N, C-alpha and C positions, 0 to 999 in steps of 0.2 A: 144707866143702859147696860145691858148684858154684854159681858166680855169673857173670854176663856182665859182666866188668869188665876193666880193664887192670891198672894198678898199684894194689894195695890201699891204698897211702898217698895215692892221687890221686882216690879215688872221690868225695869231696865237691866238690872243685874242678871235676871233669869233669861231675858231675851238674848243678851250678849253671850251667856253660856251656851244657849242653844245654837246660836250663830256659829260659835267656835267648834261645836261638835260637827257641824256640817262642813265648815271651811277651815278646819284647823291646820290643813296642809298649806293654806294660803295666807291666813292671818295669825297674828299672835296678840295677846292682850298686853297692854302696858301695865306693868306691875303697880298694884295698889289703887289704880283709878280705872274709871270706865272709858278707856281709850283702846283702840286697835291700831296696828300697823302692819305693813306687809312683812312677811318673814324674810323674803329674799332682799338682800341688801346690794345696792349698786352705788357707785361713786358718782352721784348726780345731785342736783337740787331736789330737795324733798318738798312735797306739797301736802299740807294738812287742812282740814276744815273741821267743823264741829258745830254743835247746836243742840237744841232740845230734841229728845226722842219723840216719837209719834209721827215722823215724816218718812218712815222707812219705805223703800230702801235707802233714800238719802238720810244721812250723809255717809254712814258706814258702808253702804252698798256701792259707793263710788270709789272705794279703796281698791286698787288693783293695778295691773300693768298699763302703763300709759295714762293713768288717771291720778287719783290721790295716793299718797304714801301712808296716810293715817287719818283718823278721825277721833275727835273727842266728843263723848256723849253726855248730855246733861239729863236731868229728870224730864218727864214728859212736858213738853212745851216750855222748858226752862233752860237757860244757858248752862253749859258746863262751867264749873268754878275755875278760877285761874290756876289752881294747883293741878287739876286734871288736864287743862289745856297745856300748861308749861311742860308737864311730864310727857305728854304725847309729843309736843314739839321736839324735846330733847331726845326722846326715844326714836323719833322718826329721822333725825338728822343723820346724813350719810357723808358728812364732811364738807358739803358744798353749800350749806345753809338751808333754811326752810322758808317757804312762802305760805302764809296763812290766807286762805279764802274765807272771808267772814261775811255771813249774812247781816244785812244792815238792820239790826235790832239793838235797842239800847243796852240790854244785858250782854249780848254777844260782843258788841264793839268794846264795851268797858272791860269785860273779863279777858278778851283777847289782848287788849292793850296791856293790862296788868301782866298777863302771862308772857307776852313778848319781853317785857322788861326782866322778868324772872329768868326767862331762858337765855337772854342776852348776858345777864350777870353770871350765868353759869358757863358762858363761852360759846353759845350757839348764835350764828348770824341769822336774823329773822327779818322778814318784810311782810307787809300785809296788803291785800286788795279787798276793798269793801264791795260786796255784790248788792246792787240796787236796781234790779231790772223791773220791778212792779209799777207800771204806769198809773195804776189806780190809787196808789197810796200817797202821792204828792204830785203837784203840777209840774209841767215840763220844765219850768225855770227853777225848780227846786229838786233836781234829781238826787242831790245828796241826801234828801229826806225820804227817799223811797226805800221800801222793804226789799230784801232779797227773797226770790222764790225759785221756781223750777229751772230758770235759765242757768243756774249754777252748773247743771249738767254740761252745757257747752263750754263754759269757762274752765271747768276742771279738765275737759277734753283737750282744749287748746293748751293750757298750762302744762298739763302732763306730757303732751307731745314735745313742747319746748324743752322740758327737763330731760326727756329721753334723748333729745338731739344735742344735748350738751350746752344749752344756753346757760349763761351765768345767772346768779340769783337776781340781779338787777334786770337782766334781759327777760327772765321769766315773769317777773313782776310787771314789767312794761307791757308785755304781750298779753297777760292776763287782764290788765287794765284796758287795753285796747278792745279785747273781746267783750268785757263788760260794757264799755262805752258804745258798742255796736249792737246791744242786746235790749230787747223790750219784751215784757210779759204782762198778761192780764188773766184774771181768773174769775170764775163764778161758783156759787154754791147753791145746792138745791135742798140739802138737809144739814142738820148740825153735826158737830162732833162732840165727844165727851172725854174728859180725862178719867183714866180708870179710877173707880170708886166714887165718881161724882156724876150728877145729873148732866144732861146736855148743856153746853155752854151758851146756847142761845136757842130761840124758838123760831120756826119757819112754818108759815101756813102752807097747806098742801098746794095751793094754786100760785105760789110765789117763788122767786129765786132772788139771791142776793148778787148784785152785779158789782165786781171789784173786791170781793171778799178776800181777806188774807188767809194764810195757811194755819193760823192759830184761832180762826174765827173772828179776826178783827172786822169791824163793820166795813162794808163796801161803800161805793158811791151812792148806791140807791137800791131799793127793793122793788122788783118789778113783777108783773103777772107773767106766768109762764107763757111761752110762745114756741113756735116751731124752731127746730135746731138751726135752720138756715138763717133765721132772723137774729137769733142770739149771736151766732158766729159773725154775721155781718157787723153787728154792733161792736164786738170785741175787736175785730180786724180794723175797723174804722179808727178806733182809738189808738191801736198800735201804729198804724200807718200815719195818722195825723201827728203822733208824737215823733216819729222819724222825720216828718216833713214830706218825704216822698220815698217810695220804693221802686219807682219806675226804672226799668233797665238794670236793676240791681240783682245780685246773686245772693241767695239767702239759705240759711238753715232753719228748719221748722221742727218744733217740738209740740206735740199735742199730748198733754200730761193729764192723767186721771187722778182724782183725789182720794182714791181707794175703793169707794163703793160704786164707782162708774164703770159700766161694762165696756168691754172691748167693741161691742156693737155700736154703742154710742160714740166712743172715741173715733171710730172709723167714720162715722157720719159727720162728726165735727171736722175731721181732717179732710174729708171730701170737699166741704164748702170752703175751707181755708185755701185749698189748692185752686178751686174755681176762681176765687177772688184774686189770688196772686197771678193767675194766668191772664185774667181780664186786665190787669194792670201792668202786663209785660214784665213780671218779675219771675226770674229763673230760680226754681227751687233745686239747690245743689244736693241737699239730703234732707230726708224727712223721717223723724222719729216719733213713734207712737208708743205710749205705755204709761204705767203708773210708777213714776220715779220719785216724785215729791208729793207725798200723801198727807192727809190730815186726819189720822185715825180712821173712823168709819164714815167720814163725810162723803156725800155724793156731790160731785162737781168736777170741773176741768179747768185747765189753763192752757193758754196758747203762748208760745215763746218764738220769737223771730230774731235771728242774728244776721246782720249784714256781713258778707265776706269780702275780703280783698285777697290778693295773691298770697300774702304771707299767712293770713288766717286759714286760707284754703289748704295751703301746703301742710300746715300743722294738723288741721282736721283730718287730713288724708292718712296720718300715721295710725297704725293699729292700736287698739286698746281692748283690754279684757278685764272685767270684773265679774263676780258671781251674778250681778243683776244687769250688766250692760256689756254689749260686745260690738266692736266696730272693726271689721276686717281690714280697713284701709282701702285706698284706691290707687 
């Protein structure tokens, strides 16, 4: 598929270079590896994440005030190696330890575990929380087997606020885990994506969509004939709500996320139906975020994420946050 690139093997390096030209007053590169960290240092718990490139603005775009302190970037759809992760952890440490938010994929979890050991051997205190919000990727009784997807945005927001408020490393880990435990997501895809220099990684008939597809093109639960937006959203919301058990009388955060080729027009239509359904079920939407935060190269599709709030999570969510791709002014 056509892409505006130079050498397919250099896309990550060149992308980071371009990012730093735009936001060099905000970010700095980790020496020798594809990692970025915040330039401004504060004595607090640091939070990093990382993963394969191709999901921009995640995860590098979540590095900012009140969010991540750093991000380690791998090749397209491939985990960063342990050396890249460990150097990013060590560079991000501000003397209070580092929490790693890790998407639940085999390569990421393995490499982050090795990197944690390397960083701890170098004298950095490190903890991890595994993000596994995708309800389509494993059944309800196997949440540990689920993939991490766009809900990472809310976990990074909660953890970043806790760090800013002076929580200890263990406390930041605990609240990030709590946020993850109260989070569910599901996605669909209308068209394929392709790694630079390669053909599309799957085929999709014009009249079909994939229900429950992963952000790397992992097969979903089933392939269905296209239908109107309201019916697709109803199906997605039923699966999320059933996984929670009930949302009645709860207060929630909502994220409607685009996979890159989905227009704002479509995302707004999806969001309309999400809110209609939640209102019918007596669910209070505390905040509602729409945008393309966790993409899959040029895939057309969308995901919905819901997080249940309690008083502590709400207080933390209310703290301000700013990155070049995400802004929350606080409440």
